N, C-alpha and C positions, 0 to 999 in steps of 0.2 A: 560273150568273150570274157575270160577271166580278168578280174582287176589285177593290174600289175604294179601299181604304185604302193609302196609301203606307207603305212600310217605313221604320222609324226605323233606317237603317243608319248609326248614329252611335256612335262610341266616345268615352268620356271622354277629354278632352285633344286632340280633333281640331283644335280651333281653335289650340291651342298648336303642333301639328305643322305647321300652315299658316304660322304667323307667327313662329316662333322662329328666331333666328339661330344660328350655330355657337358652341358653348361652347369657350373657349380650351383648347388642348391642354396647355399648361404647367400642372402641378398647382398650383404656388405662385401663379401669376398668377390661376388660377381661384378659389383660396381667398381671395385678396386683392381680387379684382375687386369694384367697388362696384355694377356693374350686376346686375340680376336677370333674366337672359335668359329665364327660364321664366315671367316675369310679362308678361302682355299689357298694354302701356301704352295709354292712350287714343289716342295718335297712330297706333298700329298698326291700330286699327279705323276710322280716319278716312278710309275709302275704301270703295267698294262691296265689293271682295273681302274686306277685313278685317271689315266689318260682317256679312257672311254667315258668315264663319268664327267670329266671336264668337257669333252666334246658334246655329250648329251646336254649338259647345262648350258652350253653355248647356243644350242638350238632353242632351248626354252627361253633364254634371254632375248633372242631375236623375235620370238613369238610375242613377247610382252610389248614390243614397240611396233608391231604390225597391227595387232587386233586386241586392244585393251582400252582402259579408261582414257589413256593418253596414247592412242595408237594412230599411226598415219592413215590407216584405212578409215577410221572415224572422221578425222579432221580433213582429209582430202575429199571425203564424201560431202562434208559441209561446204567446202570450197567450191564444189560443183553443184549439181542439181539433185544428187541422190538424197541428201539430207538437208533439213533446215534446223536452225538453232531454236531450241525451246529453252535456252539457258539464260541466266542473268549475267554470266561472266562476259566481260567485254572481249576477251581473247577469242571466245567462240563466235560471238556476233561479228567481229571483224573478219573472221574466216568466212562466215556465211556471206558477208557483204563484199568479199574480195578486196579488202583494204588492210591486209596484214602488215603490221609494223615490224621492223627488224628487232624490236624489243619484246615481241610477243612471247611470253614465257612458256606457253604450251608448246608452240612449235619449236622453241629452243630445246625443251626437254625431249621432244621426239627426235629432233636432229641429233642431240648428244647421245640418246639411247641407241639409235641406229649406228652411229659411228662407233660407239662402244661395242655394239654387237659384232662389228667387223673385227675388232680387236680380240674379242672372246673366241670367235671362230678361227682367227689366225692362230691363237694360242692352242686351240684344239688341233689344228693341223700340225703344229710343231710337236705337241705332246704325242700324238698318234705316230708320227714319223719316227720319233725317238724310242718310244716305249711300247708301241703296239703296231708295228709295221704291217702285220698281217691283216689288220682291220681296214682293208681297202674300201669296203662299202661305206664305213663310217667316215673315212678320209674323204671320199668323193662327196659325201653329204656335207662336209665342212666347206668344200669349195662351192658346192651348190648354194649353201647359205650365204657365203661371202658375195658371190655373184648376184644373188637375189637382192640382198641389201643394197649393193651398189646400183643395181638396176632401179630399185625403188627410189634411191636418192636422185638419180637422173630423171626419172619420170615425174617427180613432184617438185623439186627445187629448181631454182634459177640456174642459168649458166654461170659457172665460176665455183665449182664444187671442189674443195680440197679433199684428198684421199690419203691423208698422212697416217702414221701409226706411231706407237710408243714402243721403244726397244729398251729394255732394262731401265724403265722409268724415265727415259729421255725422249721427248717428242721429236719425231722425224717429219718435218713439215714438207708438204709438196706445194707446187704452184697450183692455183685454181684451174680446174678443167672444165671444158664445155660439156654440156649434156652428152653430145655425141662421143666425146672422148671417154666419158664415164661408162657409156654403154659398151664401148670397145674393151674397156677394162673388165666389165662384167662378162662379156663373151669370152675373153681370155680365161677367166676363172672357170667358166663352164667347159671350155675346151680342155683345161687341165683336169677337171673332174672326169671327163670322158676318157682321157688317157689313163687315169688311175683306175677307172672302172672297167678293167679288161677281163674280169672273170666272167664265168657263165652261170654262176649260182643264182638262185632266185632273188636273193637280197640285192646283189649287184645289179641285176637286170632291172629291178624295181627302181633303184636310185638312178640308174642310167636313163630310164624313160622320163623321170622327173626333170633331169638335167636337160634333156632334149626340148621339153616344152619351155623351160625357162630360157634356154638359149634362143629359141625361135621368137619368144617375146622380145628379147633385146634386138634381134635381127629386124623385126618389124619396126622397132623404135628408130632404127637408122635407115629404114626404107628398103631393106633387103627382103622383099616380099616372097619372091620365088625361092630364094635360099631358105627362108623360114618354113615355107610349106614343105620343102624337101626334108628339112630337119625333123619335122614331126610326122612324116608319112607313116612311120612304123608304130606310132603310139595309138593304142586302141581308145575308142570313145569312152569306154567304161572305166578307163584308168582314173584314179583319184589319189591325191596325196594330201592327207588331212592334217590339220592342226586340231588337237583334242584338248578338252577342258574338263575340270573337276572343281566342285565347290571347295574342296580341301586345299586347292592350290590357286587356281586362277579361273575365273568365269569367262565365258565367251564375251568379248568386249561389246558386241552388239546388244546382247541381253542387258549388260550393265548400263550402257549409256542410253538405251532406248527404253526397253520394257521396265527396267528397275528404276533408273534415275529420272527418266523422261527429260533428259537434257537435250536429246536430239529427237526429231520427228521425221518420218519419211517424207521426202520432198514431193512436190506436186507442180502442176503447170499453172496454178493460181493460188492466191492467198487473199488476205484482207484488203490488199491494194488493188486486186483484180488479176488479170492474166499476167503471168511471168513469161515474157518472151524467151523462146529457145529451151525452156525447161521441159523435161519429159514428165508425163503424169504418172509417176511411179505409184503414188498413193491411190489415185482414182481410176486407173486403167483396168483394174480387176484382172491383171495379168497373172497367170498361175506361177510365174517365176519370181514374183515379189509378193509375198503373203502379207497382207496389211489388215489391221483392225482399226477402222476409222472411229476412234473412241469419242465419247461425249465429254471426257475429262480433259483437263488442260495440261500443258507441258509444265516443266519445273518452274518456269517464270510466272505461272498463274494466268497467262493470257493467250498464249499461242495454242491453237488447236493441236491435239495430239493424235498422230497417226502411228500406231504401234507396229513394229516390225516382227513378224511371226516366223520368219525363215529359220531362225536359230534360237533355241532356248538356252538356258544357263550352261548346261553341260554338253550342248550339241557341238559336234565337230564342224569345221568349215574347210573347204578345199583351199589349199595354197596353190596347187597346180592340178590340172586335170586334162583328161582326153577331150573334154568339151572345148577347152582352150585351143587344143590342137586343130579341131574342126573349124573353129572360127578363124584361125590363122590361115587355113587352107581356103576358106571362103573369101577372105580378103585378097589372097593371091589371085583368085578368079576375078574379083572386082578390078584389080590392077591391070589385068589384060583385057578388060572390057567384056569378059565372058559373064554377062549378067545372068544368063540362064544357068550356067554352072554354079555361080554363087548361090542362087536361089535354091538349086537342087540340094546343096549342102545344108542350107538353113532349114529347108522343109524336112529334111531327114531328121534333124534335131527336134523339130516341132512334132514330128510323127512318133518319135521314140525318145522322149526327153530323158537325158541322163540324170542320175541322182546327184543332188547338190547338198552335201552334208547328210542330214537325216531325212530329207524330204525329196520326193520326186514330183516335179510339176506335172499337171495333167497335159494330155495331148492337145495340140492346137491346130487350127485349120491351116491349110497351105497358103503361102504367100504368092501373089502374082509377080511375074517378072516385070521389073520397072521398065518404063519406056525410054528413060533418059539416064545418062551416067550420074547426073547430080541427084536424081531421086533414088538411084541405087546406093549411092554413098550414104544418103540420109537413112534409108532402110537398113543398111548393114549396121551402121553405128547405133541405131535404135535397138535392133535385135541383140547386138553385143552388150548394150547397156543393161538390158533386162536379164540376159543370161549370166552376166558377171557381176550383177548388183552386189555391192558391199564387199567386194574382194580387191579393192585397191587399184582398179584399172581405169576408172572413169576419168580422172584428171589427165592421165596420160593420153587417153583417147581424144578428149577435147583439145588438148594441145596439138595432137597429131592432125586433127581436122584443120587447124590453123597452119601448122608447119608443113604438112605433107599434101594437104588437099586444097590449100589456097583460100580457105574461108577466113573472113575477118572475125575477130573475137566477139564482136557485137552481134553476130548471127550464129554463134556457137555457145557462148556462156550466157547464163541468166542476165538479163538487162531490165532496166526499168526502175521503179521506185522500190527501195528496200523497205520491208515491212517494219523494221525497227529503226532506231537512231533518228527519230524525228522526220522520217520520210526522205532522207537523203538517197540519192541513186546508188545502185550497185557500182562497185569499182570496176576497173579494167584490167586487173591483174590476171595473168594466165599462168603464173608460176609462183611458188612460195619463195619469198626472200629468205636468204640465210641469216640466222641470228647474229646480232652484234657480238655475241659471246665468242664467235669464231675468230674475232680480231686479235685474240691472244696469239694466233698464228700470224707472224709478221709478214707472211707472203699474201695474206688475205686482206683486201681492202674493201670488200663488199662484192656484190654480184657483178659479173661482167655485164650482164644485161638481164632483163626480165622477159625476154622474148619466149615464144612457145618453142 
């Protein structure tokens, strides 16, 4: 079946490349110049070309804080069992240990970047509506981006998320929202996108399919499993919506943080302290969905064994959304109705004909047996989901859902035991990332409502 999702062939700063003028050659003049030629002024976007460029740049900015050196995909992976810290930085180690402080600078930067992404995407909406109203596919993509960022905030951070905005330079603060309320906001964005995407041209249909997968993810987050399966029923398994990369702009964050810098290493079910309870053996399982080189060299800190991730090279694309996600959503809907055979049928179909994940296609895998108990079926499903969606920002949300929706305690879901750094102290018990103290400039925000799953 033909792939129907359009590729996000966008690099951070694309809008700037379209709109920037030449910087003065004289060094003294450039230092004293009052203009800020790398800032896009409102007048630059006050035409159809500028509006489209502004919207394109907004997508690139969002990508920066999803999958980059300081991307939520990297640091939520460390917070779970996908990755381990091979770093010397305390902020990375406390993420790995799940003892994140509210003054953690890395998470503060990611939080700020994602919130700024919402603003850039909203500016894209406003510019397109005013200056390029016929660009309905691009407009729908802006709402897709806004909803995806908001869904990401709800999946990773604690209850008590502000979703304010800045209008004409003046902050418009909101009261903190629960994760469930944030997911509802995201779903409303996706519904708006579906309303905008009323055309029948190929580009519109591409974006529409992407929105359907994103909406279904948010529906799963609030427990609407049957509705989520219905939402993605029309999305083909071969569909893929890619974020792309280039050495001249921004490298794939997984290559940067793992293969290049060795600050992160693929997680496993054991380390120098022994068995890590609840952690999946991503590095040692030899699963074709997570390509690993168990190197003899050490990580950046000079002591942690280094497991290199080979799924994505420096310029390789990575799926933001895919038809694979749609099938996993349908499998969980079967699980929810105790149709364990139906769930396994979907999972085995994926294993028999693995969809492409970026630039690589996993090898076929043997069929799974139908579990004999509901509990073992839940464990099987989330293991399969973890390997299929490795490194794509879903693992923390899934572990939280195992606690919130499936009634498991955090100490049988998240890694527990002796943490291999920090003088042998145990893992923490956090199941959500606390919001940075920097957010307290918002007078409505006094801290997390709670840190529950």
